[in-house]
N, C-alpha and C positions, 0 to 999 in steps of 0.2 A: 655696758649698755650704751647703745648709741642714742642719737637724738633724731626724732622724726616719727613718721607714721609707722605703725605696726601693721603689716600686711598679712602675716600668717594667722589664719583662724585658730590654729593650735596655740599660738601665743596669747591671743585674745581670750581663749577658753582658760588658759593657765592663770591669767590675771583674775578672771572672774572666780575661778576655783579657790584662789588664795584670799579672797575678800570675805569679811564677816558682815559687812553692811553694804547695801545698795541704796543710792539716793535716787528717788523717783520724783519726777516733776510732772505735775498735772495742772489743769486749770480749774479753779474752784470759784464760782461766782464771778467769772471774768478776770480773776487775779491769778498770777503764778503761785503755785503751792509746792514746796519741796518736802518730801517725806523720807526720813531714813527708815529703811525696812530690813527685816530678815527675809531671806529669799532662798529659793531653789532654782536650779538651772539644769536643762537637759541637752544643751547644745543648740537648741532651736527656740526655746521658750523660757521665760522666767516665771516663777510662781511666788505668790505671797499670800498671806492670810490677814484678815481684819476681824474686827468685832462686827456686830450686826448693823451698826449705823455710825455715822460720823462724817466729818468734812471730806475725807478722802473718798468715801463711797459716793457722796454727792458729786464730787469731781469726776469720778469714773463714769457715773451715770450721765452727767451733763456732756462729757466729751471723752470718749474712750482712747483718744490719741495721747500717748505719754512719752516721756523721754527719761532715760536712766543713765546713771554714772557710777563707775567703780574706780577705785584708785588703790595702788599699793606702792610700797617702797618709798614713801615720801620722806625725804631727808633734806635738811638745809645745806646749801652749798654756800659757805661764807666767802665773801669777796673782799675781805680786808677793808682798806680805806676807800675803796671805790664803790659807791652805792649801786652803780649799774652792773657790778660784777656779782652781786648777791643773787641767788637763785634757789631752785629746788630740783632735786632729782625725783623722778616718779615714773610710774607706768599707769596709764589710765585707759578706760574704755567708756565710750559714749554710744548710746544707741536709741532707736525709736521703735515704737510698736503700738499695737492696739490691745487694750486690756478687756477681758471678758470674764464673767463669773463662771466657775465650774460647779457641777452638781454630781451627786451620786458617786459612782466609781471614779470618775475623773477628779472629783473633789478629794477623795481619799488618795489618789495617785499624786495630786498636787501637794497635799500635805506631806506625803512621803518624800517627795523631791526636796522640800524644805528641810525636813528632818535628816535626810541623807547628807545634805550639804554640811550640816553641823555635827552629825554623829557618825557618819560613815556606814549606817545600816538602815534597814527598813523597819517599820513599826506597824503595829496593829492599833487601831483607834477605837476607843470606847464609843459605842453608838449614841450614848447620851450626850457626848461632847459635840457631835457633828452639827446639831442645830444651833449651837452657840458660837459658831465661827463661820466666816465666809472665806472662800478660797478663790483666788483670781489667777489668771494666766495672761502673760503678755506675749503675744505672738510678735517676735522680733522681725521688723521689716528692713532695718538698716543698723549696722554696727561697725564701729571703727576703733582703733587703738592708737595710742601715742605714747612715746617715751621721751624722756629728757634727762640729761645729766648722766653721771656715773655713780654707781653704788660703791 
């Protein structure tokens, strides 16, 4: 693996597909707020689910602009006796977008994207469960990748 910017969208998509957690940054009450989330991805948008209320929902409603981060392959590179030679290898993705809530069939589709990411298959959802969760989509406006070190 080289060091520098990852320019191929296929490699960015590969990094996202290999991650189990997305870190989502929002602004809540004027303060930065980082949330580790489970997610789904379709190549254009990210999907997440929440409970019915809470700090992140307040943040999404106050300011729909969000930032997200993924990382994989993080390993320590030991530098011996030179502290400036210590580092990490990694591949990461950072992006920006706008979050909005999904309803009806789009809500079910968003939940399926999340479940597909972790299970590799589609699901049917119990209608009684649907009012107990909220589903959100982040329309990605900007995305970039970076790698450093060797595996």
